[in-house]
Each structure stands twice: as C-alpha cells, then as structure tokens.
N, CA, C and O atoms as a GROMACS GRO file, in nm:
protein
  608
    1MET      N    1   4.038   3.236   2.563
    1MET     CA    2   3.949   3.246   2.678
    1MET      C    3   3.805   3.222   2.632
    1MET      O    4   3.762   3.271   2.528
    2ALA      N    5   3.733   3.145   2.712
    2ALA     CA    6   3.597   3.108   2.677
    2ALA      C    7   3.503   3.228   2.692
    2ALA      O    8   3.508   3.302   2.790
    3THR      N    9   3.419   3.245   2.591
    3THR     CA   10   3.320   3.352   2.595
    3THR      C   11   3.192   3.300   2.661
    3THR      O   12   3.180   3.181   2.691
    4GLU      N   13   3.099   3.391   2.685
    4GLU     CA   14   2.969   3.349   2.740
    4GLU      C   15   2.900   3.251   2.646
    4GLU      O   16   2.837   3.155   2.691
    5LEU      N   17   2.912   3.276   2.516
    5LEU     CA   18   2.849   3.187   2.418
    5LEU      C   19   2.916   3.049   2.421
    5LEU      O   20   2.848   2.947   2.410
    6ASP      N   21   3.049   3.045   2.436
    6ASP     CA   22   3.119   2.917   2.450
    6ASP      C   23   3.066   2.840   2.569
    6ASP      O   24   3.040   2.720   2.560
    7MET      N   25   3.050   2.908   2.680
    7MET     CA   26   3.001   2.843   2.802
    7MET      C   27   2.855   2.795   2.785
    7MET      O   28   2.819   2.688   2.834
    8LEU      N   29   2.774   2.875   2.717
    8LEU     CA   30   2.636   2.836   2.691
    8LEU      C   31   2.631   2.714   2.600
    8LEU      O   32   2.553   2.621   2.624
    9ASN      N   33   2.714   2.713   2.495
    9ASN     CA   34   2.722   2.597   2.406
    9ASN      C   35   2.761   2.472   2.485
    9ASN      O   36   2.700   2.366   2.468
   10ASN      N   37   2.860   2.485   2.570
   10ASN     CA   38   2.906   2.373   2.652
   10ASN      C   39   2.795   2.325   2.746
   10ASN      O   40   2.770   2.205   2.758
   11ASP      N   41   2.731   2.418   2.813
   11ASP     CA   42   2.624   2.383   2.907
   11ASP      C   43   2.509   2.314   2.835
   11ASP      O   44   2.453   2.217   2.886
   12THR      N   45   2.474   2.363   2.718
   12THR     CA   46   2.366   2.304   2.639
   12THR      C   47   2.397   2.159   2.605
   12THR      O   48   2.314   2.070   2.625
   13MET      N   49   2.516   2.135   2.554
   13MET     CA   50   2.553   1.999   2.514
   13MET      C   51   2.565   1.906   2.635
   13MET      O   52   2.526   1.790   2.628
   14LEU      N   53   2.619   1.955   2.744
   14LEU     CA   54   2.629   1.872   2.865
   14LEU      C   55   2.491   1.830   2.914
   14LEU      O   56   2.471   1.715   2.954
   15LYS      N   57   2.396   1.923   2.911
   15LYS     CA   58   2.260   1.891   2.956
   15LYS      C   59   2.195   1.788   2.862
   15LYS      O   60   2.126   1.697   2.909
   16VAL      N   61   2.216   1.801   2.733
   16VAL     CA   62   2.161   1.705   2.637
   16VAL      C   63   2.220   1.567   2.663
   16VAL      O   64   2.147   1.467   2.664
   17VAL      N   65   2.350   1.560   2.684
   17VAL     CA   66   2.416   1.431   2.710
   17VAL      C   67   2.366   1.370   2.840
   17VAL      O   68   2.336   1.251   2.845
   18ARG      N   69   2.355   1.450   2.944
   18ARG     CA   70   2.309   1.399   3.074
   18ARG      C   71   2.165   1.349   3.067
   18ARG      O   72   2.132   1.244   3.123
   19ILE      N   73   2.080   1.423   2.998
   19ILE     CA   74   1.941   1.381   2.982
   19ILE      C   75   1.935   1.251   2.902
   19ILE      O   76   1.861   1.159   2.937
   20SER      N   77   2.012   1.244   2.797
   20SER     CA   78   2.014   1.124   2.714
   20SER      C   79   2.057   1.003   2.796
   20SER      O   80   1.994   0.898   2.790
   21GLU      N   81   2.163   1.017   2.872
   21GLU     CA   82   2.212   0.908   2.956
   21GLU      C   83   2.107   0.867   3.060
   21GLU      O   84   2.086   0.748   3.083
   22ALA      N   85   2.042   0.964   3.120
   22ALA     CA   86   1.939   0.934   3.221
   22ALA      C   87   1.821   0.861   3.159
   22ALA      O   88   1.767   0.768   3.219
   23LEU      N   89   1.781   0.901   3.038
   23LEU     CA   90   1.669   0.835   2.972
   23LEU      C   91   1.704   0.692   2.930
   23LEU      O   92   1.621   0.602   2.940
   24VAL      N   93   1.827   0.672   2.885
   24VAL     CA   94   1.870   0.537   2.849
   24VAL      C   95   1.871   0.447   2.973
   24VAL      O   96   1.826   0.333   2.968
   25LYS      N   97   1.922   0.499   3.085
   25LYS     CA   98   1.923   0.422   3.209
   25LYS      C   99   1.781   0.388   3.254
   25LYS      O  100   1.753   0.275   3.294
   26ALA      N  101   1.691   0.487   3.247
   26ALA     CA  102   1.552   0.463   3.286
   26ALA      C  103   1.488   0.358   3.196
   26ALA      O  104   1.416   0.270   3.243
   27GLY      N  105   1.515   0.367   3.066
   27GLY     CA  106   1.462   0.268   2.973
   27GLY      C  107   1.516   0.130   3.000
   27GLY      O  108   1.441   0.032   3.001
   28ASP      N  109   1.646   0.120   3.023
   28ASP     CA  110   1.706  -0.010   3.050
   28ASP      C  111   1.654  -0.071   3.180
   28ASP      O  112   1.634  -0.192   3.188
   29ARG      N  113   1.630   0.013   3.282
   29ARG     CA  114   1.571  -0.038   3.407
   29ARG      C  115   1.432  -0.095   3.379
   29ARG      O  116   1.396  -0.202   3.428
   30PHE      N  117   1.354  -0.021   3.301
   30PHE     CA  118   1.219  -0.067   3.268
   30PHE      C  119   1.223  -0.198   3.189
   30PHE      O  120   1.156  -0.295   3.225
   31PHE      N  121   1.301  -0.201   3.081
   31PHE     CA  122   1.303  -0.318   2.993
   31PHE      C  123   1.372  -0.439   3.055
   31PHE      O  124   1.347  -0.552   3.012
   32SER      N  125   1.458  -0.418   3.153
   32SER     CA  126   1.527  -0.532   3.215
   32SER      C  127   1.428  -0.629   3.280
   32SER      O  128   1.456  -0.748   3.292
   33LYS      N  129   1.312  -0.577   3.321
   33LYS     CA  130   1.208  -0.663   3.377
   33LYS      C  131   1.156  -0.764   3.275
   33LYS      O  132   1.096  -0.865   3.310
   34TYR      N  133   1.178  -0.734   3.148
   34TYR     CA  134   1.129  -0.818   3.040
   34TYR      C  135   1.243  -0.891   2.967
   34TYR      O  136   1.221  -0.956   2.865
   35GLY      N  137   1.366  -0.879   3.021
   35GLY     CA  138   1.479  -0.952   2.967
   35GLY      C  139   1.544  -0.894   2.844
   35GLY      O  140   1.619  -0.963   2.775
   36VAL      N  141   1.516  -0.767   2.814
   36VAL     CA  142   1.577  -0.701   2.698
   36VAL      C  143   1.627  -0.562   2.738
   36VAL      O  144   1.597  -0.512   2.846
   37THR      N  145   1.705  -0.503   2.649
   37THR     CA  146   1.750  -0.365   2.668
   37THR      C  147   1.663  -0.270   2.587
   37THR      O  148   1.581  -0.313   2.506
   38THR      N  149   1.682  -0.143   2.609
   38THR     CA  150   1.609  -0.042   2.531
   38THR      C  151   1.638  -0.059   2.383
   38THR      O  152   1.546  -0.056   2.301
   39ALA      N  153   1.764  -0.076   2.348
   39ALA     CA  154   1.803  -0.092   2.207
   39ALA      C  155   1.739  -0.216   2.146
   39ALA      O  156   1.692  -0.212   2.032
   40GLN      N  157   1.737  -0.326   2.220
   40GLN     CA  158   1.676  -0.449   2.169
   40GLN      C  159   1.526  -0.432   2.147
   40GLN      O  160   1.472  -0.476   2.046
   41TYR      N  161   1.460  -0.368   2.243
   41TYR     CA  162   1.316  -0.345   2.228
   41TYR      C  163   1.288  -0.255   2.108
   41TYR      O  164   1.193  -0.277   2.034
   42ASP      N  165   1.371  -0.154   2.091
   42ASP     CA  166   1.355  -0.062   1.979
   42ASP      C  167   1.363  -0.137   1.846
   42ASP      O  168   1.284  -0.112   1.756
   43VAL      N  169   1.457  -0.229   1.834
   43VAL     CA  170   1.470  -0.309   1.712
   43VAL      C  171   1.344  -0.393   1.691
   43VAL      O  172   1.294  -0.403   1.580
   44LEU      N  173   1.294  -0.452   1.798
   44LEU     CA  174   1.172  -0.533   1.786
   44LEU      C  175   1.055  -0.449   1.736
   44LEU      O  176   0.978  -0.493   1.650
   45VAL      N  177   1.041  -0.328   1.790
   45VAL     CA  178   0.931  -0.241   1.748
   45VAL      C  179   0.947  -0.200   1.602
   45VAL      O  180   0.850  -0.198   1.526
   46ILE      N  181   1.069  -0.167   1.562
   46ILE     CA  182   1.093  -0.131   1.422
   46ILE      C  183   1.053  -0.248   1.332
   46ILE      O  184   0.986  -0.228   1.230
   47LEU      N  185   1.092  -0.369   1.369
   47LEU     CA  186   1.058  -0.486   1.288
   47LEU      C  187   0.908  -0.512   1.286
   47LEU      O  188   0.852  -0.542   1.181
   48LYS      N  189   0.844  -0.499   1.400
   48LYS     CA  190   0.700  -0.527   1.407
   48LYS      C  191   0.619  -0.430   1.320
   48LYS      O  192   0.525  -0.472   1.252
   49TYR      N  193   0.656  -0.304   1.322
   49TYR     CA  194   0.574  -0.204   1.253
   49TYR      C  195   0.624  -0.167   1.114
   49TYR      O  196   0.566  -0.081   1.048
   50SER      N  197   0.732  -0.229   1.069
   50SER     CA  198   0.783  -0.200   0.936
   50SER      C  199   0.690  -0.257   0.830
   50SER      O  200   0.636  -0.367   0.845
   51GLU      N  201   0.672  -0.181   0.725
   51GLU     CA  202   0.586  -0.226   0.616
   51GLU      C  203   0.663  -0.308   0.513
   51GLU      O  204   0.605  -0.362   0.419
   52LYS      N  205   0.796  -0.316   0.531
   52LYS     CA  206   0.876  -0.396   0.438
   52LYS      C  207   0.976  -0.479   0.517
   52LYS      O  208   1.002  -0.453   0.634
   53ARG      N  209   1.032  -0.577   0.451
   53ARG     CA  210   1.135  -0.659   0.513
   53ARG      C  211   1.260  -0.574   0.530
   53ARG      O  212   1.294  -0.494   0.443
   54LEU      N  213   1.328  -0.592   0.643
   54LEU     CA  214   1.446  -0.512   0.673
   54LEU      C  215   1.570  -0.598   0.687
   54LEU      O  216   1.565  -0.708   0.743
   55THR      N  217   1.679  -0.547   0.637
   55THR     CA  218   1.808  -0.612   0.656
   55THR      C  219   1.873  -0.556   0.782
   55THR      O  220   1.825  -0.458   0.840
   56GLN      N  221   1.980  -0.618   0.822
   56GLN     CA  222   2.056  -0.568   0.937
   56GLN      C  223   2.104  -0.427   0.911
   56GLN      O  224   2.103  -0.343   1.001
   57SER      N  225   2.147  -0.400   0.788
   57SER     CA  226   2.192  -0.266   0.751
   57SER      C  227   2.078  -0.165   0.761
   57SER      O  228   2.098  -0.053   0.809
   58ASP      N  229   1.960  -0.204   0.716
   58ASP     CA  230   1.842  -0.116   0.729
   58ASP      C  231   1.819  -0.080   0.875
   58ASP      O  232   1.795   0.036   0.909
   59LEU      N  233   1.826  -0.180   0.962
   59LEU     CA  234   1.803  -0.157   1.105
   59LEU      C  235   1.909  -0.064   1.162
   59LEU      O  236   1.877   0.021   1.246
   60GLY      N  237   2.032  -0.078   1.118
   60GLY     CA  238   2.138   0.011   1.164
   60GLY      C  239   2.110   0.156   1.130
   60GLY      O  240   2.147   0.246   1.204
   61GLY      N  241   2.044   0.178   1.018
   61GLY     CA  242   2.008   0.314   0.978
   61GLY      C  243   1.896   0.373   1.059
   61GLY      O  244   1.886   0.495   1.070
   62HIS      N  245   1.810   0.287   1.117
   62HIS     CA  246   1.698   0.333   1.199
   62HIS      C  247   1.736   0.356   1.344
   62HIS      O  248   1.666   0.427   1.416
   63ARG      N  249   1.846   0.298   1.387
   63ARG     CA  250   1.881   0.294   1.529
   63ARG      C  251   1.973   0.407   1.568
   63ARG      O  252   2.034   0.474   1.485
   64VAL      N  253   1.981   0.427   1.700
   64VAL     CA  254   2.073   0.526   1.754
   64VAL      C  255   2.210   0.465   1.783
   64VAL      O  256   2.302   0.536   1.824
   65VAL      N  257   2.223   0.334   1.763
   65VAL     CA  258   2.353   0.270   1.780
   65VAL      C  259   2.423   0.262   1.645
   65VAL      O  260   2.360   0.278   1.541
   66SER      N  261   2.552   0.238   1.649
   66SER     CA  262   2.626   0.229   1.524
   66SER      C  263   2.590   0.101   1.450
   66SER      O  264   2.536   0.007   1.508
   67ARG      N  265   2.620   0.099   1.323
   67ARG     CA  266   2.590  -0.018   1.241
   67ARG      C  267   2.665  -0.141   1.292
   67ARG      O  268   2.615  -0.253   1.281
   68SER      N  269   2.784  -0.122   1.348
   68SER     CA  270   2.859  -0.237   1.400
   68SER      C  271   2.792  -0.291   1.527
   68SER      O  272   2.796  -0.412   1.550
   69ASN      N  273   2.732  -0.206   1.609
   69ASN     CA  274   2.664  -0.253   1.730
   69ASN      C  275   2.535  -0.328   1.700
   69ASN      O  276   2.491  -0.410   1.781
   70ILE      N  277   2.475  -0.301   1.586
   70ILE     CA  278   2.348  -0.366   1.553
   70ILE      C  279   2.367  -0.516   1.540
   70ILE      O  280   2.275  -0.593   1.567
   71THR      N  281   2.486  -0.559   1.498
   71THR     CA  282   2.514  -0.702   1.485
   71THR      C  283   2.498  -0.772   1.620
   71THR      O  284   2.433  -0.877   1.628
   72GLY      N  285   2.557  -0.716   1.724
   72GLY     CA  286   2.546  -0.775   1.857
   72GLY      C  287   2.403  -0.775   1.909
   72GLY      O  288   2.360  -0.871   1.973
   73ILE      N  289   2.330  -0.668   1.880
   73ILE     CA  290   2.190  -0.660   1.924
   73ILE      C  291   2.108  -0.771   1.856
   73ILE      O  292   2.030  -0.840   1.922
   74ILE      N  293   2.126  -0.788   1.726
   74ILE     CA  294   2.054  -0.892   1.652
   74ILE      C  295   2.095  -1.030   1.702
   74ILE      O  296   2.010  -1.118   1.719
   75ASP      N  297   2.224  -1.051   1.725
   75ASP     CA  298   2.272  -1.181   1.777
   75ASP      C  299   2.203  -1.215   1.908
   75ASP      O  300   2.157  -1.328   1.926
   76ARG      N  301   2.195  -1.118   2.000
   76ARG     CA  302   2.134  -1.144   2.131
   76ARG      C  303   1.983  -1.168   2.118
   76ARG      O  304   1.927  -1.255   2.185
   77LEU      N  305   1.918  -1.089   2.033
   77LEU     CA  306   1.774  -1.110   2.011
   77LEU      C  307   1.747  -1.247   1.950
   77LEU      O  308   1.648  -1.313   1.982
   78GLU      N  309   1.835  -1.290   1.861
   78GLU     CA  310   1.819  -1.421   1.798
   78GLU      C  311   1.836  -1.531   1.903
   78GLU      O  312   1.761  -1.629   1.903
   79LYS      N  313   1.936  -1.518   1.991
   79LYS     CA  314   1.956  -1.617   2.098
   79LYS      C  315   1.836  -1.625   2.191
   79LYS      O  316   1.804  -1.732   2.243
   80LEU      N  317   1.768  -1.512   2.211
   80LEU     CA  318   1.648  -1.510   2.295
   80LEU      C  319   1.525  -1.562   2.221
   80LEU      O  320   1.419  -1.580   2.281
   81GLY      N  321   1.539  -1.587   2.091
   81GLY     CA  322   1.427  -1.636   2.011
   81GLY      C  323   1.328  -1.528   1.972
   81GLY      O  324   1.214  -1.558   1.937
   82LEU      N  325   1.370  -1.403   1.978
   82LEU     CA  326   1.280  -1.290   1.950
   82LEU      C  327   1.285  -1.246   1.804
   82LEU      O  328   1.191  -1.184   1.754
   83VAL      N  329   1.396  -1.277   1.736
   83VAL     CA  330   1.409  -1.249   1.592
   83VAL      C  331   1.476  -1.370   1.527
   83VAL      O  332   1.532  -1.456   1.594
   84LYS      N  333   1.467  -1.372   1.393
   84LYS     CA  334   1.540  -1.474   1.317
   84LYS      C  335   1.593  -1.409   1.190
   84LYS      O  336   1.538  -1.313   1.138
   85ARG      N  337   1.701  -1.465   1.143
   85ARG     CA  338   1.760  -1.420   1.017
   85ARG      C  339   1.704  -1.507   0.905
   85ARG      O  340   1.696  -1.629   0.917
   86GLU      N  341   1.666  -1.442   0.795
   86GLU     CA  342   1.612  -1.513   0.680
   86GLU      C  343   1.691  -1.473   0.556
   86GLU      O  344   1.715  -1.355   0.533
   87GLY      N  345   1.731  -1.571   0.479
   87GLY     CA  346   1.807  -1.543   0.357
   87GLY      C  347   1.719  -1.486   0.248
   87GLY      O  348   1.597  -1.507   0.245
   88SER      N  349   1.782  -1.415   0.158
   88SER     CA  350   1.713  -1.360   0.042
   88SER      C  351   1.716  -1.462  -0.071
   88SER      O  352   1.817  -1.530  -0.092
   89THR      N  353   1.607  -1.472  -0.144
   89THR     CA  354   1.606  -1.562  -0.260
   89THR      C  355   1.681  -1.501  -0.377
   89THR      O  356   1.724  -1.572  -0.468
   90ASP      N  357   1.698  -1.369  -0.375
   90ASP     CA  358   1.765  -1.299  -0.485
   90ASP      C  359   1.915  -1.288  -0.466
   90ASP      O  360   1.990  -1.289  -0.564
   91ASP      N  361   1.960  -1.276  -0.341
   91ASP     CA  362   2.102  -1.251  -0.314
   91ASP      C  363   2.141  -1.324  -0.186
   91ASP      O  364   2.094  -1.289  -0.077
   92ARG      N  365   2.227  -1.425  -0.198
   92ARG     CA  366   2.264  -1.505  -0.081
   92ARG      C  367   2.336  -1.425   0.025
   92ARG      O  368   2.339  -1.467   0.141
   93ARG      N  369   2.393  -1.311  -0.011
   93ARG     CA  370   2.465  -1.229   0.087
   93ARG      C  371   2.370  -1.150   0.176
   93ARG      O  372   2.409  -1.106   0.285
   94VAL      N  373   2.247  -1.131   0.133
   94VAL     CA  374   2.150  -1.049   0.206
   94VAL      C  375   2.076  -1.136   0.308
   94VAL      O  376   2.026  -1.243   0.275
   95LYS      N  377   2.071  -1.087   0.431
   95LYS     CA  378   1.995  -1.153   0.537
   95LYS      C  379   1.891  -1.055   0.589
   95LYS      O  380   1.923  -0.944   0.632
   96TYR      N  381   1.766  -1.098   0.583
   96TYR     CA  382   1.659  -1.018   0.639
   96TYR      C  383   1.642  -1.057   0.786
   96TYR      O  384   1.663  -1.172   0.824
   97ILE      N  385   1.603  -0.960   0.866
   97ILE     CA  386   1.577  -0.985   1.007
   97ILE      C  387   1.426  -0.981   1.026
   97ILE      O  388   1.360  -0.883   0.990
   98ALA      N  389   1.373  -1.087   1.083
   98ALA     CA  390   1.227  -1.097   1.104
   98ALA      C  391   1.198  -1.117   1.252
   98ALA      O  392   1.268  -1.190   1.321
   99ILE      N  393   1.095  -1.051   1.298
   99ILE     CA  394   1.051  -1.071   1.436
   99ILE      C  395   0.975  -1.203   1.444
   99ILE      O  396   0.896  -1.235   1.355
  100THR      N  397   0.998  -1.278   1.548
  100THR     CA  398   0.929  -1.405   1.568
  100THR      C  399   0.798  -1.381   1.645
  100THR      O  400   0.772  -1.271   1.693
  101GLN      N  401   0.718  -1.485   1.655
  101GLN     CA  402   0.596  -1.474   1.734
  101GLN      C  403   0.629  -1.442   1.878
  101GLN      O  404   0.557  -1.366   1.943
  102LYS      N  405   0.737  -1.501   1.929
  102LYS     CA  406   0.780  -1.473   2.067
  102LYS      C  407   0.812  -1.324   2.082
  102LYS      O  408   0.781  -1.264   2.186
  103GLY      N  409   0.875  -1.264   1.981
  103GLY     CA  410   0.905  -1.120   1.983
  103GLY      C  411   0.778  -1.037   1.980
  103GLY      O  412   0.767  -0.938   2.052
  104LYS      N  413   0.683  -1.077   1.897
  104LYS     CA  414   0.554  -1.006   1.891
  104LYS      C  415   0.480  -1.016   2.023
  104LYS      O  416   0.418  -0.920   2.070
  105ASP      N  417   0.486  -1.134   2.084
  105ASP     CA  418   0.420  -1.154   2.213
  105ASP      C  419   0.482  -1.064   2.320
  105ASP      O  420   0.411  -1.010   2.405
  106LEU      N  421   0.613  -1.048   2.316
  106LEU     CA  422   0.682  -0.961   2.412
  106LEU      C  423   0.633  -0.817   2.395
  106LEU      O  424   0.602  -0.751   2.494
  107ILE      N  425   0.627  -0.770   2.273
  107ILE     CA  426   0.580  -0.633   2.250
  107ILE      C  427   0.436  -0.618   2.299
  107ILE      O  428   0.403  -0.518   2.363
  108LYS      N  429   0.353  -0.715   2.270
  108LYS     CA  430   0.213  -0.709   2.314
  108LYS      C  431   0.204  -0.698   2.467
  108LYS      O  432   0.121  -0.625   2.521
  109ARG      N  433   0.292  -0.773   2.536
  109ARG     CA  434   0.293  -0.774   2.682
  109ARG      C  435   0.346  -0.643   2.740
  109ARG      O  436   0.304  -0.600   2.848
  110VAL      N  437   0.439  -0.578   2.669
  110VAL     CA  438   0.513  -0.464   2.722
  110VAL      C  439   0.458  -0.329   2.676
  110VAL      O  440   0.463  -0.232   2.752
  111GLU      N  441   0.407  -0.322   2.556
  111GLU     CA  442   0.379  -0.194   2.490
  111GLU      C  443   0.296  -0.097   2.574
  111GLU      O  444   0.335   0.019   2.591
  112GLU      N  445   0.184  -0.141   2.628
  112GLU     CA  446   0.099  -0.052   2.705
  112GLU      C  447   0.170  -0.004   2.832
  112GLU      O  448   0.160   0.114   2.868
  113LYS      N  449   0.242  -0.094   2.898
  113LYS     CA  450   0.317  -0.057   3.018
  113LYS      C  451   0.428   0.041   2.983
  113LYS      O  452   0.458   0.132   3.060
  114TYR      N  453   0.488   0.022   2.867
  114TYR     CA  454   0.593   0.113   2.821
  114TYR      C  455   0.538   0.254   2.801
  114TYR      O  456   0.598   0.352   2.845
  115PHE      N  457   0.423   0.265   2.734
  115PHE     CA  458   0.365   0.397   2.712
  115PHE      C  459   0.323   0.462   2.845
  115PHE      O  460   0.334   0.583   2.860
  116ASP      N  461   0.275   0.382   2.939
  116ASP     CA  462   0.245   0.436   3.072
  116ASP      C  463   0.372   0.486   3.140
  116ASP      O  464   0.371   0.590   3.205
  117ASN      N  465   0.480   0.413   3.124
  117ASN     CA  466   0.609   0.454   3.180
  117ASN      C  467   0.655   0.587   3.120
  117ASN      O  468   0.706   0.674   3.190
  118LEU      N  469   0.637   0.601   2.988
  118LEU     CA  470   0.675   0.727   2.922
  118LEU      C  471   0.596   0.845   2.979
  118LEU      O  472   0.651   0.953   3.000
  119LYS      N  473   0.467   0.823   3.003
  119LYS     CA  474   0.384   0.930   3.060
  119LYS      C  475   0.442   0.975   3.194
  119LYS      O  476   0.443   1.095   3.224
  120GLN      N  477   0.488   0.880   3.274
  120GLN     CA  478   0.546   0.914   3.404
  120GLN      C  479   0.678   0.990   3.389
  120GLN      O  480   0.711   1.074   3.473
  121LEU      N  481   0.751   0.962   3.283
  121LEU     CA  482   0.880   1.029   3.262
  121LEU      C  483   0.864   1.174   3.220
  121LEU      O  484   0.950   1.258   3.250
  122VAL      N  485   0.755   1.206   3.148
  122VAL     CA  486   0.739   1.342   3.095
  122VAL      C  487   0.608   1.407   3.143
  122VAL      O  488   0.552   1.492   3.074
  123TRP      N  489   0.562   1.366   3.259
  123TRP     CA  490   0.435   1.416   3.311
  123TRP      C  491   0.432   1.568   3.325
  123TRP      O  492   0.324   1.628   3.316
  124PHE      N  493   0.544   1.629   3.346
  124PHE     CA  494   0.554   1.772   3.375
  124PHE      C  495   0.556   1.858   3.248
  124PHE      O  496   0.557   1.981   3.257
  125LEU      N  497   0.559   1.794   3.130
  125LEU     CA  498   0.558   1.869   3.004
  125LEU      C  499   0.418   1.865   2.944
  125LEU      O  500   0.356   1.759   2.936
  126ASP      N  501   0.369   1.982   2.902
  126ASP     CA  502   0.240   1.980   2.833
  126ASP      C  503   0.264   1.948   2.685
  126ASP      O  504   0.379   1.934   2.643
  127GLU      N  505   0.157   1.937   2.608
  127GLU     CA  506   0.171   1.899   2.467
  127GLU      C  507   0.254   1.999   2.388
  127GLU      O  508   0.333   1.959   2.302
  128LYS      N  509   0.240   2.127   2.416
  128LYS     CA  510   0.319   2.228   2.346
  128LYS      C  511   0.467   2.210   2.378
  128LYS      O  512   0.551   2.214   2.288
  129ASP      N  513   0.499   2.190   2.506
  129ASP     CA  514   0.638   2.166   2.545
  129ASP      C  515   0.696   2.045   2.472
  129ASP      O  516   0.809   2.050   2.422
  130LYS      N  517   0.619   1.938   2.465
  130LYS     CA  518   0.666   1.816   2.398
  130LYS      C  519   0.689   1.842   2.249
  130LYS      O  520   0.789   1.797   2.192
  131GLY      N  521   0.597   1.914   2.188
  131GLY     CA  522   0.615   1.949   2.047
  131GLY      C  523   0.736   2.037   2.025
  131GLY      O  524   0.814   2.014   1.932
  132ASP      N  525   0.753   2.138   2.111
  132ASP     CA  526   0.869   2.227   2.100
  132ASP      C  527   0.999   2.150   2.120
  132ASP      O  528   1.096   2.169   2.046
  133LEU      N  529   1.002   2.064   2.220
  133LEU     CA  530   1.121   1.986   2.249
  133LEU      C  531   1.155   1.893   2.133
  133LEU      O  532   1.272   1.880   2.095
  134THR      N  533   1.054   1.828   2.077
  134THR     CA  534   1.075   1.741   1.962
  134THR      C  535   1.134   1.820   1.845
  134THR      O  536   1.225   1.772   1.777
  135GLU      N  537   1.083   1.940   1.822
  135GLU     CA  538   1.134   2.024   1.714
  135GLU      C  539   1.279   2.063   1.740
  135GLU      O  540   1.362   2.057   1.649
  136ILE      N  541   1.311   2.102   1.860
  136ILE     CA  542   1.448   2.141   1.894
  136ILE      C  543   1.543   2.022   1.878
  136ILE      O  544   1.652   2.036   1.822
  137ILE      N  545   1.502   1.906   1.927
  137ILE     CA  546   1.588   1.788   1.916
  137ILE      C  547   1.607   1.751   1.768
  137ILE      O  548   1.717   1.711   1.729
  138SER      N  549   1.504   1.763   1.688
  138SER     CA  550   1.518   1.737   1.544
  138SER      C  551   1.618   1.833   1.481
  138SER      O  552   1.698   1.792   1.396
  139ARG      N  553   1.615   1.958   1.522
  139ARG     CA  554   1.712   2.055   1.469
  139ARG      C  555   1.854   2.021   1.514
  139ARG      O  556   1.949   2.037   1.438
  140ILE      N  557   1.868   1.974   1.638
  140ILE     CA  558   2.000   1.932   1.688
  140ILE      C  559   2.050   1.814   1.605
  140ILE      O  560   2.166   1.812   1.562
  141GLU      N  561   1.963   1.715   1.582
  141GLU     CA  562   2.002   1.598   1.501
  141GLU      C  563   2.047   1.642   1.362
  141GLU      O  564   2.151   1.597   1.313
  142LYS      N  565   1.970   1.728   1.299
  142LYS     CA  566   2.003   1.776   1.165
  142LYS      C  567   2.136   1.852   1.167
  142LYS      O  568   2.220   1.834   1.079
  143GLY      N  569   2.153   1.936   1.267
  143GLY     CA  570   2.278   2.011   1.279
  143GLY      C  571   2.399   1.922   1.302
  143GLY      O  572   2.507   1.946   1.247
  144LEU      N  573   2.380   1.818   1.382
  144LEU     CA  574   2.490   1.726   1.408
  144LEU      C  575   2.526   1.645   1.284
  144LEU      O  576   2.643   1.619   1.259
  145ARG      N  577   2.426   1.605   1.207
  145ARG     CA  578   2.454   1.534   1.080
  145ARG      C  579   2.533   1.625   0.987
  145ARG      O  580   2.628   1.581   0.922
  146ARG      N  581   2.494   1.751   0.980
  146ARG     CA  582   2.565   1.848   0.896
  146ARG      C  583   2.707   1.869   0.947
  146ARG      O  584   2.802   1.878   0.869
  147ALA      N  585   2.721   1.878   1.080
  147ALA     CA  586   2.853   1.898   1.140
  147ALA      C  587   2.942   1.777   1.110
  147ALA      O  588   3.061   1.795   1.083
  148GLU      N  589   2.888   1.656   1.114
  148GLU     CA  590   2.966   1.537   1.080
  148GLU      C  591   3.018   1.546   0.938
  148GLU      O  592   3.134   1.515   0.911
  149ASP      N  593   2.931   1.590   0.844
  149ASP     CA  594   2.972   1.604   0.706
  149ASP      C  595   3.084   1.704   0.690
  149ASP      O  596   3.176   1.684   0.612
  150VAL      N  597   3.075   1.813   0.765
  150VAL     CA  598   3.174   1.919   0.757
  150VAL      C  599   3.306   1.876   0.823
  150VAL      O  600   3.414   1.905   0.772
  151LEU      N  601   3.295   1.807   0.938
  151LEU     CA  602   3.413   1.771   1.015
  151LEU      C  603   3.488   1.651   0.959
  151LEU      O  604   3.607   1.635   0.987
  152LEU      N  605   3.423   1.568   0.880
  152LEU     CA  606   3.490   1.447   0.829
  152LEU      C  607   3.571   1.472   0.705
  152LEU      O  608   3.632   1.380   0.652
   0.00000   0.00000   0.00000
C-alpha cells in the first residue's frame, strides 16, 4: 500500500515531467518560427559559444537528448546549412561539428527574442525563486545520475 511519502514522490515526479513537457512544447512553438527545434537551437548555441572544437560525441554529452539522437539533430542542421562536419587532421574517424555563418546569423536574429520569451515564461518568479529552483533542479539531476549508476 502506498504511503503518503510514496504519493508525494509520485506527485513530485509527475509535476517535473509535466513542466518539462510544457517547456519543451513552448520552446518548439517559439523556435518553429525560425525553422528549427529547441534541441537544434541548443546545439547551435553550444557550438557558437564553445571555446574549443566539439565532436558529435561532445555535443551528446552537453545535450538533454541521447547520444544516438544527436546524430539526427546534426544531420538536420547540416541539411539546413546551419552546421558542417569537419574532419580531424589527427584522426580520420573524428568529425568536428562547426556552426556555419548561416547558423551564427540565425542565433543573432533569434537570441534577443528568445531571452524575451524566457522572461515571459517565468515572469512570476523572482530572482530568489529562480535561484532556488535552479538549485533544486541541479540536485534532482545529480540524484538521477546517481540513481542511474545504482540501478544499472
């Protein structure tokens, strides 16, 4: 029989999942106006602001999608002309992913509007709430990584 704590755990996780799904949908609605998805835009931003060259595997480690999904994201971005694959001079098996000028131009066009959109999504949270929420989510992420290690 489920205890009160069991029910609280369930309610907590359901709310996190629902919020996550709602935010992804809101992001995809916003980015669809620019011909990309939230995940694709995220990859572009990671590439633009990275201080080093990144491989597809590196990008998979930065993303919220699985490493296998990153291949499809890169393929679609490449078809759109927003990124390109570049071979390594040291290892023919390594492919670096580079943002193109077209990708940089897209970020330049979207970035300010994106940050304005974020403000509208969290207008009801003050800075302390945002900091607290970020801390809690970080603890959830850390706990889930630990749980994966234990459960696997």
